C-alpha positions as CSV (number, residue, x, y, z in Angstrom):
1,M,0.0,0.0,0.0
2,L,2.8,2.4,0.8
3,K,4.4,1.9,-2.7
4,N,1.0,2.6,-4.3
5,L,0.6,5.7,-2.2
6,Q,4.0,6.9,-3.2
7,K,3.4,6.2,-6.9
8,I,0.2,8.3,-6.7
9,Q,2.0,11.1,-4.8
10,V,4.8,11.2,-7.4
11,R,2.3,11.3,-10.3
12,N,0.5,14.2,-8.7
13,N,3.6,16.2,-7.6
14,I,2.9,15.6,-3.9
15,L,5.8,15.1,-1.4
16,K,6.3,11.4,-1.0
17,S,5.4,9.8,2.4
18,D,8.1,7.7,4.1
19,A,5.5,5.8,6.1
20,F,1.8,5.7,6.8
21,V,0.3,8.1,9.2
22,T,-1.3,6.1,12.0
23,N,-3.8,6.8,14.6
24,D,-2.5,7.3,18.2
25,V,-4.8,4.6,19.6
26,Y,-4.7,2.0,16.8
27,D,-1.7,1.3,14.7
28,V,-3.6,1.4,11.4
29,P,-3.0,3.4,8.2
30,N,-4.8,6.7,8.1
31,F,-5.5,8.4,4.8
32,S,-7.0,11.9,4.4
33,V,-8.6,13.1,1.1
34,E,-9.5,16.7,1.4
35,M,-12.0,18.3,-1.0
36,E,-14.0,21.4,-1.0
37,T,-17.7,21.3,-0.3
38,G,-19.8,20.5,-3.4
39,T,-17.0,18.9,-5.4
40,G,-18.2,15.3,-5.1
41,K,-16.6,13.9,-1.9
42,T,-19.4,11.5,-1.4
43,Y,-19.0,10.1,-4.9
44,V,-15.3,9.8,-4.5
45,Y,-15.5,7.8,-1.3
46,L,-18.3,5.6,-2.5
47,R,-16.4,4.9,-5.7
48,T,-13.3,4.2,-3.5
49,I,-15.4,1.6,-1.6
50,F,-16.3,-0.2,-4.7
51,E,-12.7,-0.1,-6.0
52,L,-11.4,-1.5,-2.8
53,N,-13.9,-4.3,-3.0
54,K,-13.1,-5.0,-6.6
55,L,-9.3,-4.9,-6.3
56,H,-8.7,-6.1,-2.8
57,G,-11.9,-7.9,-1.7
58,F,-12.7,-5.6,1.2
59,K,-16.3,-5.9,2.2
60,K,-17.0,-4.0,5.4
61,F,-17.2,-0.2,5.4
62,I,-18.5,2.2,8.1
63,I,-19.2,5.7,7.0
64,V,-19.2,8.0,10.1
65,V,-21.1,11.3,9.7
66,P,-21.2,14.3,12.0
67,S,-24.9,15.2,11.6
68,V,-28.3,14.1,10.5
69,A,-28.2,16.4,7.5
70,I,-25.0,14.9,6.2
71,R,-26.3,11.4,6.9
72,E,-29.4,12.1,4.9
73,G,-27.2,13.4,2.0
74,V,-25.1,10.2,2.1
75,I,-28.3,8.0,2.1
76,S,-29.7,10.0,-0.8
77,S,-26.4,9.7,-2.8
78,I,-26.4,5.9,-2.3
79,K,-30.0,5.7,-3.6
80,L,-29.3,7.9,-6.6
81,M,-26.0,6.2,-7.5
82,R,-27.0,2.5,-6.8
83,E,-27.6,1.6,-10.4
84,H,-24.5,3.6,-11.5
85,F,-22.3,1.5,-9.2
86,R,-24.0,-1.7,-10.2
87,A,-23.3,-0.9,-13.9
88,L,-19.7,0.0,-13.2
89,Y,-19.0,-3.0,-10.9
90,N,-20.7,-5.9,-12.6
91,N,-23.8,-5.8,-10.5
92,V,-21.8,-6.5,-7.3
93,P,-24.4,-7.1,-4.5
94,F,-24.2,-4.7,-1.6
95,D,-26.3,-3.7,1.4
96,D,-26.4,-0.3,3.1
97,F,-28.1,0.8,6.2
98,V,-28.2,3.5,8.8
99,Y,-27.2,2.3,12.3
100,N,-30.2,2.4,14.7
101,S,-29.7,1.5,18.3
102,K,-33.3,0.1,18.4
103,D,-32.5,-2.4,15.6
104,L,-29.3,-4.2,16.4
105,S,-30.2,-7.1,14.0
106,K,-28.7,-5.0,11.2
107,V,-25.4,-4.8,13.0
108,R,-25.3,-8.5,13.4
109,Q,-26.2,-8.9,9.7
110,F,-23.4,-6.5,8.8
111,A,-20.9,-8.7,10.7
112,V,-21.9,-12.0,9.2
113,N,-23.0,-11.2,5.7
114,N,-20.4,-12.0,3.1
115,E,-21.5,-9.3,0.6
116,L,-20.2,-5.7,0.4
117,Q,-21.6,-3.9,3.5
118,L,-22.0,-0.2,4.1
119,M,-23.1,1.1,7.5
120,I,-23.8,4.8,8.0
121,I,-23.5,6.0,11.6
122,N,-23.6,9.3,13.3
123,I,-20.6,10.0,15.5
124,Q,-22.9,10.7,18.4
125,A,-24.0,7.0,18.4
126,F,-20.7,5.9,19.9
127,Q,-19.0,8.9,21.5
128,K,-20.0,8.0,25.1
129,D,-19.5,4.8,27.0
130,E,-23.2,4.7,28.0
131,N,-24.4,4.6,24.3
132,I,-26.0,1.4,23.3
133,F,-23.3,0.9,20.6
134,N,-20.7,0.5,23.4
135,Q,-22.8,-1.7,25.7
136,E,-22.9,-5.5,25.8
137,R,-26.2,-6.8,24.4
138,D,-27.8,-10.3,24.4
139,K,-29.3,-9.5,21.0
140,L,-25.8,-9.6,19.5
141,A,-23.4,-12.5,19.2
142,S,-22.3,-13.8,22.7
143,G,-23.6,-10.7,24.4
144,R,-21.0,-8.5,22.8
145,S,-21.4,-4.8,22.1
146,A,-22.0,-3.5,18.6
147,R,-18.6,-1.9,18.8
148,E,-16.9,-5.2,19.5
149,L,-18.8,-6.9,16.8
150,M,-17.8,-4.2,14.3
151,Q,-14.2,-4.3,15.4
152,A,-14.1,-8.1,14.8
153,T,-14.9,-7.4,11.1
154,S,-11.9,-5.1,10.6
155,P,-13.9,-2.6,8.7
156,I,-12.6,0.3,6.7
157,I,-13.8,3.5,8.4
158,I,-14.6,6.6,6.3
159,I,-15.2,9.8,8.1
160,D,-17.3,12.3,6.2
161,E,-16.4,15.9,7.2
162,P,-13.6,14.8,9.7
163,Q,-13.1,18.4,10.7
164,S,-16.6,18.4,12.1
165,V,-16.1,15.2,14.2
166,D,-14.7,15.7,17.7
167,N,-11.8,13.4,18.6
């Protein structure tokens, strides 16, 4: 991945990275794609999801949004572009849903389904320890929390409007 990143950086006259930037808590690669509002960010990251699935087989994606308005925009974009992505990617089956603490069955389905999965979740759903997302539940596998179930799938996390999401 680092070689691919460097190749793209060279091609675009961007200073080459010596290593991946990682999160302080988790030692995982952290990429940031910065685009102005209204320039197609949602399309870029949705298309990236499908490319990562096609080229590398990744199937679990969580899109974190800072507000209901942005969440609704993402949902609308997925609905509008569903057929476009199916045409581009050989009708690859995929499911998308909005996390709802009152319906944890979709979280379990996300974890066990072998098709491309997109979960859209508001940052507020897991910011506090007392949120249902962080609590152990009998409705989930082995009484685990939704967070633990999601972590076990090693999802790729996409943060929409990261400057709006508190650390």
